[in-house]
GULODREN-43572 format. One line per 5 residues: number of its first residue (from 1); for each residue x, y, z of C-alpha. Coordinates in Angstrom, 2 decimals. Layout:
<sites>
NUM = X,Y,Z ~ ...
</sites>
This chain:
<sites>
1 = -78.68,-66.42,-81.63 ~ -81.96,-64.56,-81.38 ~ -81.09,-61.24,-82.94 ~ -79.95,-58.44,-80.62 ~ -82.64,-55.75,-80.36
6 = -82.13,-53.09,-83.02 ~ -78.82,-54.48,-84.27 ~ -79.42,-57.24,-86.84 ~ -76.77,-58.26,-89.34 ~ -78.27,-57.67,-92.78
11 = -77.63,-59.44,-96.07 ~ -75.98,-57.47,-98.89 ~ -78.08,-54.91,-100.74 ~ -79.16,-55.32,-104.34 ~ -76.40,-56.26,-106.80
16 = -76.98,-53.05,-108.72 ~ -75.72,-51.07,-105.73 ~ -72.70,-53.22,-104.88 ~ -70.41,-51.00,-106.91 ~ -70.95,-47.93,-104.74
21 = -67.68,-46.41,-103.56 ~ -68.58,-46.72,-99.88 ~ -69.33,-50.44,-100.28 ~ -66.08,-50.94,-102.16 ~ -64.18,-49.04,-99.48
26 = -65.54,-51.22,-96.72 ~ -64.60,-54.34,-98.67 ~ -61.08,-52.98,-99.24 ~ -60.83,-52.07,-95.55 ~ -61.74,-55.63,-94.53
31 = -58.97,-56.89,-96.81 ~ -56.60,-54.11,-95.67 ~ -56.06,-53.28,-99.35 ~ -54.49,-49.89,-98.80 ~ -53.70,-49.25,-102.46
36 = -57.33,-49.81,-103.39 ~ -58.48,-47.58,-100.54 ~ -56.25,-44.75,-101.72 ~ -57.71,-44.91,-105.23 ~ -61.25,-44.97,-103.84
41 = -60.54,-41.85,-101.77 ~ -59.38,-40.05,-104.93 ~ -62.53,-41.15,-106.76 ~ -64.83,-40.09,-103.92 ~ -63.26,-36.65,-103.74
46 = -63.41,-36.21,-107.50 ~ -67.12,-37.07,-107.51 ~ -67.94,-35.09,-104.34 ~ -69.51,-38.38,-103.28 ~ -72.18,-38.00,-100.55
51 = -70.49,-40.79,-98.55 ~ -66.93,-39.58,-99.12 ~ -66.47,-39.28,-95.36 ~ -66.97,-43.01,-94.97 ~ -64.58,-43.80,-97.82
56 = -61.91,-41.66,-96.17 ~ -62.72,-43.13,-92.76 ~ -61.97,-46.66,-93.96 ~ -58.73,-45.47,-95.56 ~ -57.45,-43.66,-92.46
61 = -58.55,-46.42,-90.08 ~ -56.61,-48.99,-92.12 ~ -53.34,-47.07,-91.66 ~ -53.98,-45.45,-88.29 ~ -50.68,-46.58,-86.79
66 = -48.80,-44.48,-89.35 ~ -51.01,-41.38,-89.37 ~ -49.87,-38.09,-87.86 ~ -51.97,-35.39,-86.22 ~ -52.08,-32.93,-89.18
71 = -53.72,-35.53,-91.42 ~ -56.33,-36.18,-88.75 ~ -56.97,-32.46,-88.32 ~ -57.52,-32.12,-92.07 ~ -60.06,-34.97,-91.96
76 = -61.89,-33.31,-89.06 ~ -62.03,-30.06,-91.02 ~ -63.51,-31.76,-94.10 ~ -66.30,-33.52,-92.17 ~ -67.07,-31.35,-89.14
81 = -69.89,-32.47,-86.86 ~ -70.39,-35.76,-88.71 ~ -70.48,-39.23,-87.22 ~ -67.34,-40.27,-89.12 ~ -65.45,-37.35,-87.60
86 = -66.32,-38.49,-84.09 ~ -65.93,-42.18,-84.92 ~ -62.42,-41.62,-86.26 ~ -61.63,-39.34,-83.34 ~ -62.54,-42.26,-81.04
91 = -60.18,-44.54,-82.97 ~ -57.46,-41.88,-82.96 ~ -57.76,-41.30,-79.21 ~ -57.13,-45.00,-78.64 ~ -54.10,-44.79,-80.93
96 = -52.80,-41.67,-79.14 ~ -53.22,-43.46,-75.83 ~ -51.21,-46.41,-77.09 ~ -48.54,-43.94,-78.28 ~ -48.62,-42.14,-74.88
101 = -49.07,-38.86,-76.79 ~ -50.94,-37.13,-73.98 ~ -50.74,-33.58,-75.36 ~ -52.53,-34.45,-78.58 ~ -54.84,-36.81,-76.68
106 = -56.08,-34.06,-74.37 ~ -56.55,-31.65,-77.26 ~ -58.57,-34.16,-79.30 ~ -60.52,-35.45,-76.33 ~ -61.96,-31.99,-75.71
111 = -63.85,-32.27,-79.02 ~ -64.91,-35.91,-78.59 ~ -68.70,-36.13,-78.46 ~ -69.75,-39.76,-77.99 ~ -67.80,-40.38,-74.78
116 = -68.95,-44.01,-74.78 ~ -65.64,-45.87,-75.02 ~ -64.47,-47.24,-71.66 ~ -60.82,-47.43,-72.66 ~ -60.85,-43.84,-73.92
121 = -62.41,-42.81,-70.58 ~ -59.51,-44.45,-68.72 ~ -56.93,-42.81,-70.98 ~ -58.63,-39.43,-70.44 ~ -58.43,-39.69,-66.66
126 = -54.80,-40.73,-66.92 ~ -53.94,-37.88,-69.32 ~ -55.49,-35.34,-66.95 ~ -53.65,-36.86,-63.98 ~ -50.31,-36.72,-65.78
131 = -51.00,-33.11,-66.77 ~ -51.31,-32.21,-63.10 ~ -55.08,-32.03,-62.84 ~ -56.56,-33.28,-59.59 ~ -58.44,-36.50,-60.37
136 = -61.11,-37.91,-58.12 ~ -59.82,-41.34,-57.11 ~ -63.40,-42.63,-56.94 ~ -63.98,-41.65,-60.58 ~ -60.78,-43.42,-61.62
141 = -61.76,-46.49,-59.61 ~ -65.25,-46.52,-61.17 ~ -63.73,-46.32,-64.67 ~ -61.35,-49.17,-63.94 ~ -63.99,-51.34,-62.32
146 = -66.29,-50.78,-65.32 ~ -63.60,-52.17,-67.64 ~ -65.04,-55.23,-69.37 ~ -61.72,-56.95,-69.90 ~ -58.02,-56.27,-69.63
151 = -57.40,-53.35,-72.04 ~ -54.30,-51.14,-72.17 ~ -55.94,-47.86,-71.20 ~ -57.65,-48.96,-68.00 ~ -54.71,-51.13,-66.97
156 = -52.31,-48.20,-67.45 ~ -54.62,-45.95,-65.41 ~ -54.69,-48.49,-62.59 ~ -50.93,-49.01,-62.72 ~ -50.31,-45.27,-62.49
161 = -52.72,-44.88,-59.59 ~ -51.11,-47.82,-57.79 ~ -47.69,-46.18,-58.17 ~ -49.15,-42.91,-56.86 ~ -50.55,-44.72,-53.83
166 = -54.14,-43.97,-54.82 ~ -55.15,-47.62,-55.40 ~ -54.40,-49.91,-52.45 ~ -53.98,-53.72,-52.48 ~ -57.54,-54.29,-51.23
171 = -58.76,-52.37,-54.31 ~ -56.75,-54.63,-56.60 ~ -58.10,-57.76,-54.96 ~ -61.65,-56.42,-55.22 ~ -61.08,-55.98,-58.95
176 = -59.69,-59.52,-59.23 ~ -62.73,-60.94,-57.46 ~ -65.08,-59.00,-59.72 ~ -63.21,-60.21,-62.81 ~ -63.43,-63.84,-61.68
181 = -67.14,-63.38,-60.94 ~ -67.64,-62.02,-64.47 ~ -65.47,-64.74,-66.08 ~ -62.86,-62.19,-67.22 ~ -59.56,-64.00,-66.60
186 = -57.42,-61.41,-68.38 ~ -58.73,-58.59,-66.20 ~ -58.09,-60.70,-63.08 ~ -54.54,-61.36,-64.25 ~ -53.88,-57.66,-64.79
191 = -55.26,-56.75,-61.37 ~ -53.08,-59.28,-59.56 ~ -50.04,-58.29,-61.65 ~ -50.38,-54.74,-60.30 ~ -49.50,-56.12,-56.86
196 = -45.97,-56.52,-58.26 ~ -45.49,-59.91,-56.68 ~ -44.31,-62.51,-59.20 ~ -45.30,-65.59,-57.16 ~ -48.87,-64.27,-57.05
201 = -48.92,-63.99,-60.85 ~ -47.77,-67.56,-61.19 ~ -50.25,-68.89,-58.64 ~ -53.13,-67.05,-60.28 ~ -52.20,-68.65,-63.60
206 = -52.15,-72.06,-61.91 ~ -55.55,-71.67,-60.27 ~ -57.06,-70.36,-63.49 ~ -55.70,-73.40,-65.27 ~ -56.91,-75.92,-62.67
211 = -58.61,-74.57,-59.56 ~ -59.12,-77.98,-57.97 ~ -55.46,-78.92,-58.23 ~ -54.42,-75.54,-56.85 ~ -56.70,-75.98,-53.83
216 = -55.27,-79.42,-53.16 ~ -51.60,-78.52,-53.54 ~ -50.95,-74.83,-52.90 ~ -53.90,-73.01,-51.38 ~ -53.50,-71.37,-47.95
221 = -55.60,-69.23,-45.62 ~ -52.85,-66.77,-44.66 ~ -51.35,-64.30,-45.25 ~ -54.10,-62.18,-46.83 ~ -52.77,-62.45,-50.39
226 = -52.76,-66.25,-50.18 ~ -56.31,-66.20,-48.76 ~ -57.43,-64.03,-51.68 ~ -56.00,-66.53,-54.17 ~ -57.71,-69.39,-52.38
231 = -61.00,-67.49,-52.59 ~ -60.51,-66.97,-56.34 ~ -59.88,-70.70,-56.79 ~ -62.99,-71.62,-54.82 ~ -65.04,-69.14,-56.87
236 = -63.90,-70.88,-60.04 ~ -65.00,-74.22,-58.59 ~ -68.37,-72.68,-57.69 ~ -68.87,-71.54,-61.29 ~ -68.90,-75.17,-62.44
241 = -70.16,-76.97,-59.31 ~ -71.62,-74.79,-56.52 ~ -72.49,-77.80,-54.36 ~ -68.90,-79.04,-54.40 ~ -67.59,-75.54,-53.68
246 = -69.93,-75.27,-50.69 ~ -68.81,-78.61,-49.30 ~ -65.12,-77.78,-49.71 ~ -65.51,-74.29,-48.23 ~ -67.34,-75.65,-45.20
251 = -65.05,-78.63,-44.61 ~ -61.57,-77.29,-45.44 ~ -61.55,-73.51,-45.74 ~ -63.60,-72.22,-42.81 ~ -60.51,-70.37,-41.53
256 = -60.51,-67.97,-44.46 ~ -61.23,-64.34,-43.45 ~ -64.94,-63.87,-42.85 ~ -65.37,-61.27,-45.61 ~ -63.91,-63.69,-48.16
261 = -66.07,-66.53,-46.89 ~ -69.10,-64.25,-47.16 ~ -68.20,-63.36,-50.76 ~ -67.70,-67.04,-51.58 ~ -71.03,-68.10,-50.11
266 = -72.65,-65.35,-52.17 ~ -70.95,-66.71,-55.31 ~ -72.13,-70.21,-54.43 ~ -75.63,-68.82,-53.91 ~ -75.49,-66.95,-57.22
271 = -74.43,-70.06,-59.13 ~ -77.07,-72.14,-57.36 ~ -79.73,-69.52,-58.15 ~ -78.71,-69.55,-61.81 ~ -79.37,-73.29,-61.72
276 = -82.70,-72.68,-59.89 ~ -81.56,-74.85,-56.99 ~ -83.59,-74.75,-53.79 ~ -80.50,-74.33,-51.60 ~ -79.43,-71.03,-53.23
281 = -81.00,-68.88,-50.55 ~ -79.34,-70.91,-47.79 ~ -75.91,-70.13,-49.29 ~ -76.68,-66.40,-49.50 ~ -77.83,-66.43,-45.87
286 = -74.66,-68.15,-44.68 ~ -72.60,-65.43,-46.28 ~ -74.72,-62.65,-44.83 ~ -74.42,-64.02,-41.29 ~ -70.63,-64.19,-41.61
291 = -70.21,-60.60,-42.82 ~ -73.38,-58.54,-43.35 ~ -71.42,-55.63,-44.81 ~ -69.33,-57.64,-47.27 ~ -69.47,-55.76,-50.61
296 = -71.33,-57.67,-53.31 ~ -71.95,-56.80,-56.94 ~ -75.37,-55.70,-58.16 ~ -75.62,-58.88,-60.21 ~ -74.98,-61.11,-57.19
301 = -77.48,-59.13,-55.10 ~ -80.02,-59.43,-57.92 ~ -79.74,-63.21,-57.79 ~ -80.07,-63.13,-54.01 ~ -83.32,-61.17,-54.44
306 = -84.58,-63.55,-57.13 ~ -83.79,-66.60,-55.01 ~ -85.65,-65.02,-52.09 ~ -88.70,-64.22,-54.21 ~ -88.69,-67.77,-55.56
311 = -88.50,-69.12,-52.01 ~ -91.19,-66.65,-50.82 ~ -88.92,-64.98,-48.25 ~ -89.68,-61.27,-48.84 ~ -87.48,-59.93,-46.03
316 = -84.35,-61.31,-47.71 ~ -85.46,-59.97,-51.10 ~ -85.91,-56.50,-49.61 ~ -82.54,-56.64,-47.89 ~ -80.79,-57.60,-51.13
321 = -82.52,-54.82,-53.07 ~ -81.58,-52.26,-50.41 ~ -77.92,-53.30,-50.68 ~ -77.84,-52.64,-54.44 ~ -76.33,-49.48,-55.86
326 = -78.63,-46.46,-56.04 ~ -78.79,-46.67,-59.82 ~ -79.75,-50.36,-59.73 ~ -82.46,-49.75,-57.12 ~ -84.06,-47.21,-59.48
331 = -84.44,-49.81,-62.23 ~ -88.16,-50.47,-62.76 ~ -87.59,-54.17,-62.11 ~ -86.38,-53.58,-58.56 ~ -88.90,-50.83,-57.89
336 = -91.58,-53.38,-58.75 ~ -90.08,-56.25,-56.78 ~ -89.49,-54.02,-53.75 ~ -93.21,-53.22,-53.83 ~ -94.19,-56.87,-54.26
341 = -91.91,-57.95,-51.40 ~ -93.31,-55.16,-49.24 ~ -96.83,-56.40,-49.95 ~ -95.79,-59.99,-49.20 ~ -94.66,-58.75,-45.78
346 = -98.13,-57.35,-45.13 ~ -97.58,-53.62,-45.66 ~ -100.26,-53.11,-48.31 ~ -100.34,-49.30,-48.05 ~ -96.60,-48.88,-48.69
351 = -96.74,-51.41,-51.52 ~ -99.63,-49.54,-53.17 ~ -97.71,-46.27,-53.03 ~ -94.65,-47.86,-54.63 ~ -96.71,-49.56,-57.33
356 = -98.66,-46.37,-58.05 ~ -95.47,-44.47,-58.85 ~ -94.45,-47.20,-61.30 ~ -97.91,-47.62,-62.83 ~ -97.59,-44.27,-64.64
361 = -95.42,-46.00,-67.28 ~ -97.71,-48.70,-68.78 ~ -95.49,-49.10,-71.87 ~ -92.87,-50.57,-69.53 ~ -93.22,-54.25,-68.60
366 = -93.03,-53.56,-64.87 ~ -95.10,-50.39,-65.14 ~ -97.89,-52.36,-66.78 ~ -97.67,-55.13,-64.18 ~ -97.88,-52.48,-61.46
371 = -100.96,-50.90,-63.04 ~ -102.66,-54.27,-63.37 ~ -101.78,-55.18,-59.77 ~ -103.65,-52.01,-58.75 ~ -106.54,-52.73,-61.15
376 = -105.77,-49.48,-62.99 ~ -106.55,-49.00,-66.71 ~ -103.66,-49.03,-69.18 ~ -104.90,-46.90,-72.09 ~ -102.71,-46.18,-75.09
381 = -101.05,-42.74,-75.01 ~ -102.82,-39.81,-76.60 ~ -101.86,-39.34,-80.25 ~ -99.41,-36.40,-80.65 ~ -100.27,-33.40,-82.78
386 = -99.48,-34.02,-86.48 ~ -95.97,-33.16,-87.59 ~ -95.73,-29.82,-89.32 ~ -94.28,-29.31,-92.79 ~ -91.25,-27.57,-91.24
391 = -90.66,-30.46,-88.84 ~ -90.85,-32.97,-91.69 ~ -88.56,-30.81,-93.84 ~ -85.94,-30.53,-91.07 ~ -85.78,-34.32,-90.70
396 = -85.71,-34.90,-94.46 ~ -82.86,-32.43,-94.96 ~ -80.75,-33.59,-91.98 ~ -77.38,-34.59,-93.47 ~ -76.63,-37.31,-90.92
401 = -80.04,-38.96,-91.20 ~ -79.80,-38.81,-95.00 ~ -76.38,-40.48,-94.99 ~ -77.63,-43.13,-92.57 ~ -80.52,-44.06,-94.85
406 = -78.17,-44.18,-97.84 ~ -75.86,-46.54,-95.98 ~ -78.76,-48.79,-94.98 ~ -79.99,-48.83,-98.59 ~ -76.51,-49.98,-99.63
411 = -76.55,-52.87,-97.18 ~ -74.13,-51.13,-94.80 ~ -76.64,-51.37,-91.98 ~ -74.17,-51.42,-89.10 ~ -72.60,-48.16,-90.28
416 = -76.00,-46.68,-91.09 ~ -77.43,-47.47,-87.66 ~ -74.46,-45.85,-85.94 ~ -74.68,-42.73,-88.13 ~ -78.43,-42.54,-87.48
421 = -78.12,-42.84,-83.71 ~ -75.33,-40.25,-83.60 ~ -77.56,-37.85,-85.53 ~ -80.32,-38.10,-82.93 ~ -78.20,-36.56,-80.17
426 = -79.81,-33.53,-78.61 ~ -83.13,-33.89,-80.44 ~ -86.32,-33.08,-78.60 ~ -89.54,-35.06,-78.86 ~ -90.85,-33.35,-81.98
431 = -87.59,-33.74,-83.89 ~ -87.40,-37.39,-82.84 ~ -90.94,-38.02,-84.02 ~ -90.11,-36.43,-87.37 ~ -86.93,-38.50,-87.73
436 = -88.84,-41.65,-86.78 ~ -91.48,-40.87,-89.36 ~ -88.83,-40.58,-92.09 ~ -87.67,-44.09,-91.19 ~ -91.26,-45.36,-91.04
441 = -92.03,-43.92,-94.46 ~ -88.92,-45.63,-95.86 ~ -89.94,-48.87,-94.10 ~ -86.70,-48.89,-92.11 ~ -88.69,-50.24,-89.20
446 = -85.90,-50.74,-86.68 ~ -84.94,-47.04,-86.88 ~ -88.62,-46.07,-86.86 ~ -89.28,-47.95,-83.62 ~ -86.02,-47.26,-81.79
451 = -86.10,-43.53,-82.61 ~ -89.70,-43.11,-81.51 ~ -88.91,-44.93,-78.24 ~ -86.56,-42.07,-77.31 ~ -89.35,-39.53,-76.86
456 = -90.28,-38.57,-73.33 ~ -93.62,-36.72,-73.30 ~ -95.04,-37.18,-76.81 ~ -95.56,-40.84,-77.66 ~ -96.64,-42.01,-81.10
461 = -97.84,-45.57,-80.61 ~ -98.14,-46.07,-84.38 ~ -94.38,-45.53,-84.65 ~ -93.43,-47.56,-81.58 ~ -95.75,-50.45,-82.44
466 = -96.18,-50.31,-86.21 ~ -98.10,-52.88,-88.25 ~ -95.93,-53.82,-91.25 ~ -97.08,-56.76,-93.39 ~ -100.41,-56.67,-91.56
471 = -102.56,-58.61,-94.04 ~ -99.94,-61.34,-94.52 ~ -99.08,-61.64,-90.83 ~ -102.70,-61.85,-89.70 ~ -103.42,-64.42,-92.40
476 = -100.52,-66.68,-91.37 ~ -101.27,-66.26,-87.65 ~ -104.87,-67.31,-88.18 ~ -103.84,-70.24,-90.35 ~ -101.57,-71.45,-87.57
481 = -104.19,-70.81,-84.89 ~ -102.20,-68.06,-83.19 ~ -103.01,-64.70,-81.67 ~ -101.75,-62.11,-84.19 ~ -100.78,-59.70,-81.37
486 = -98.47,-62.36,-79.88 ~ -96.83,-62.90,-83.27 ~ -96.41,-59.16,-83.74 ~ -94.79,-58.86,-80.31 ~ -92.37,-61.67,-81.12
491 = -91.38,-60.32,-84.56 ~ -90.92,-56.82,-83.15 ~ -88.38,-58.27,-80.75 ~ -86.75,-60.71,-83.17 ~ -86.13,-58.60,-86.27
496 = -87.81,-55.23,-85.86 ~ -89.67,-56.16,-89.07 ~ -86.48,-56.03,-91.18 ~ -87.24,-58.44,-94.01 ~ -83.67,-59.46,-94.79
501 = -82.45,-59.60,-91.20 ~ -79.85,-62.30,-90.65 ~ -78.19,-63.23,-87.39 ~ -74.53,-64.17,-87.17 ~ -75.47,-67.86,-86.93
506 = -77.82,-67.91,-89.90 ~ -81.28,-67.25,-88.45 ~ -83.14,-65.48,-91.23 ~ -85.99,-63.15,-92.00 ~ -88.80,-61.60,-90.01
511 = -89.12,-64.51,-87.58 ~ -85.41,-65.35,-87.37 ~ -85.70,-69.12,-87.76 ~ -82.57,-71.25,-88.10 ~ -82.31,-73.25,-91.37
516 = -82.36,-76.67,-89.68 ~ -85.37,-75.68,-87.58 ~ -87.17,-74.35,-90.65 ~ -86.58,-77.66,-92.43 ~ -87.89,-79.61,-89.40
521 = -90.95,-77.37,-89.14 ~ -91.69,-77.62,-92.86 ~ -91.72,-81.40,-92.59 ~ -94.08,-81.28,-89.60 ~ -96.38,-78.83,-91.39
526 = -96.28,-80.62,-94.75 ~ -94.60,-77.70,-96.52 ~ -91.99,-77.80,-99.26 ~ -88.70,-76.32,-98.07 ~ -85.52,-74.90,-99.54
531 = -83.07,-72.49,-97.86 ~ -83.82,-69.76,-100.42 ~ -87.45,-69.69,-99.31 ~ -86.43,-68.30,-95.90 ~ -85.94,-64.93,-97.57
536 = -89.49,-64.96,-98.92 ~ -91.66,-62.94,-96.56 ~ -94.75,-65.12,-96.71 ~ -92.85,-68.38,-96.36 ~ -90.83,-66.99,-93.46
541 = -94.05,-65.99,-91.69 ~ -95.58,-69.39,-92.42 ~ -92.62,-71.35,-91.04 ~ -92.22,-69.07,-88.02 ~ -95.89,-69.15,-87.03
546 = -96.11,-72.93,-87.47 ~ -93.04,-73.39,-85.28 ~ -94.38,-71.01,-82.64 ~ -97.69,-72.88,-82.61 ~ -95.91,-76.23,-82.15
551 = -93.93,-74.87,-79.21 ~ -96.96,-73.19,-77.69 ~ -98.87,-76.48,-77.79 ~ -95.99,-78.34,-76.12 ~ -96.20,-75.83,-73.26
556 = -99.98,-76.05,-72.89 ~ -100.54,-72.57,-74.35 ~ -98.22,-70.77,-71.88 ~ -97.00,-67.74,-73.81 ~ -94.13,-66.98,-71.42
561 = -92.68,-70.49,-71.70 ~ -93.19,-70.56,-75.47 ~ -91.40,-67.21,-75.87 ~ -88.54,-68.48,-73.72 ~ -88.43,-71.62,-75.86
566 = -88.35,-69.58,-79.07 ~ -85.31,-67.68,-77.80 ~ -83.38,-70.28,-75.79 ~ -84.65,-73.60,-77.16 ~ -87.55,-75.67,-75.73
571 = -85.40,-77.84,-73.50 ~ -84.35,-75.00,-71.22 ~ -87.77,-73.64,-70.18 ~ -88.91,-77.25,-69.78 ~ -86.19,-77.58,-67.11
576 = -86.80,-74.11,-65.68 ~ -90.42,-74.96,-64.85 ~ -89.32,-77.79,-62.51 ~ -89.51,-76.99,-58.82 ~ -92.23,-75.35,-56.75
581 = -95.35,-73.80,-58.25 ~ -94.64,-70.06,-58.21 ~ -96.13,-66.83,-59.46 ~ -95.55,-66.54,-63.22 ~ -93.91,-63.10,-62.87
586 = -91.45,-64.52,-60.31 ~ -90.77,-67.47,-62.64 ~ -90.00,-65.05,-65.50 ~ -87.73,-63.00,-63.23 ~ -85.73,-66.15,-62.42
591 = -84.97,-67.06,-66.05 ~ -81.21,-67.66,-65.81 ~ -80.21,-65.95,-69.07 ~ -80.42,-62.17,-69.16 ~ -81.10,-62.18,-72.90
596 = -84.01,-64.61,-72.57 ~ -85.40,-62.89,-69.47 ~ -85.49,-59.56,-71.31 ~ -86.84,-61.23,-74.44 ~ -89.81,-62.79,-72.64
601 = -90.69,-59.48,-70.99 ~ -90.64,-57.59,-74.29 ~ -92.51,-60.22,-76.32 ~ -95.33,-60.43,-73.76 ~ -95.54,-56.67,-73.30
606 = -95.52,-56.29,-77.08 ~ -98.36,-58.77,-77.38 ~ -100.47,-56.85,-74.85 ~ -99.86,-53.50,-76.54 ~ -100.43,-54.91,-80.03
611 = -103.73,-56.37,-78.84 ~ -104.80,-52.82,-78.01 ~ -103.52,-51.47,-81.33 ~ -105.33,-54.21,-83.26 ~ -108.49,-54.02,-81.17
616 = -108.13,-57.62,-79.99 ~ -108.91,-59.13,-76.57 ~ -106.26,-60.19,-74.04 ~ -104.77,-56.72,-73.61 ~ -103.75,-57.44,-70.01
621 = -100.13,-58.47,-69.57 ~ -101.11,-60.92,-66.84 ~ -103.35,-62.81,-69.27 ~ -100.29,-63.47,-71.41 ~ -97.87,-64.05,-68.55
626 = -100.21,-66.43,-66.72 ~ -100.81,-66.78,-63.01 ~ -98.37,-69.51,-62.03 ~ -95.69,-71.84,-63.38 ~ -94.76,-75.24,-62.01
631 = -93.69,-78.75,-62.99 ~ -95.22,-80.22,-66.12 ~ -98.20,-82.49,-65.57 ~ -98.26,-86.13,-66.57 ~ -100.06,-85.29,-69.81
636 = -97.65,-82.52,-70.87 ~ -96.04,-83.07,-74.26 ~ -92.34,-83.92,-74.49 ~ -90.16,-81.17,-76.01 ~ -86.98,-83.21,-76.42
641 = -87.53,-83.58,-80.16 ~ -88.19,-79.86,-80.80 ~ -85.20,-77.90,-82.11 ~ -84.63,-74.25,-81.14 ~ -86.01,-71.54,-83.44
646 = -82.78,-69.61,-82.99 ~ -79.62,-69.99,-80.93 ~ -80.17,-67.61,-78.03 ~ -79.76,-67.37,-74.29 ~ -76.55,-66.15,-72.72
</sites>
């Protein structure tokens, strides 16, 4: 898996540091060795250990089911305002919710700072409702619909609101449809169970087990509950074979309610669009004609817009964008594509106005495309005023940032990253720049970059696009015949320049190459190979650049396709280029995997910005993206023998 941005899994720190109490506590916590944890807590307190809060966190978390409120309160008092206080409070709120201890839940929730746990949010709404507070039913519905899968808190909230008559059956069916669309069978099961009709539970289980058999033997078009189940079964068929689902819907199930047929045609269109099939737009249009106001998810509408752009039907793209939620419409992607579709319709003045508003953010992929579409310059931001001694001192003495760096030094990167991010809350631009600089100076490049990216008005491009390992990277890029800016953009996205980055499937080092791929590349390049060499910076750069060059050559120098191949494997973009010749930006927008689509955008944008930083040519994003993408020519090289660099794309 190409490493998730800013969250790599890192190999253990140096052996000399393995005996630190915090490291030992985490190891004991993994093993649920409560006796060992207790002794480590005593040792940490006796030493006034700087990471004592983490040692105690692991101990309390391991026995949370037995803890009582006074012990939690004592922990809060010992580590006030720290990340571990809020992290444990999050864990404790979930435990209090499971215990149905609403009095203590409401008291603790008032001091909870992160507020980023969906299940806790559902418990909080429920606790307020049970305490007699008037709860906005729309807020409760939004919290339940945002639930990723069937957890206790959100299910209990929904159950309570159903009993109170605040959630109606049509709401429950809408949730079931959304869960099926998102491939969340447990959430669908919970939603249908809230209808309190046992036969429906059983039928849902049957259609989830074998949708085709259910449609043949038990599906019906009436009453409404039976029609809803039939629609869920057809949606499951569409997920694996949209063409078959379309045929069956048209031939056998045309008596389903029109709103359900419209939803189903949209699901068929979405699945066809994900497969880049030419008939995707036709399916979306069938659904729209049946019920123009049928509610569709933002994701489904996004695929309707992409299919319309691919088919060069701007009116349908605009309609889909206008049906999205307000928040989704504000996303730079849809601001840009609204402008492009408007221009395709012939309204150049309106398109220019929309693009001009977006072009003010040239460090955003779509902002830079907008600026280039308008032939506007994209200069690097003005360098901020130097940090003062007081600003540097405040960052250096910040307890949370200090603990975070200690944790990262110990190899506890996941904990360190969370502590670091928590510590950034409420910081203004100058404080963020100072914190970022501390990370830069320590060569903790992922925190350097991600922290600097939070600033609004003051932008330090040297922090956001740093140049670690410059001499070595430029040397290896030149040896492989690659543009160094392109390599920098790819590494920035792959590993954030963390030398010992390791993905959960074994991709290693700066360029995150899988062991088998590294071995294959070494053979092609005539290099000696052993797995240990992947942790050597220079060898990792050499293998990664040679692989990237091989892929780039197979795709005739197309950087967008090569980046997609690096993330998702060469075979996929080779298939994705089949079909009509289309604008390269529209091709990139139609990449079926969200991870790969985002990856390609960021690698190409990074390459353009790094070209400016390095003083190289090809600073325009369009030069890297290309003008068009279409089927491979007769002379194009076969990619069937090329393994993936990493295991990405989902």
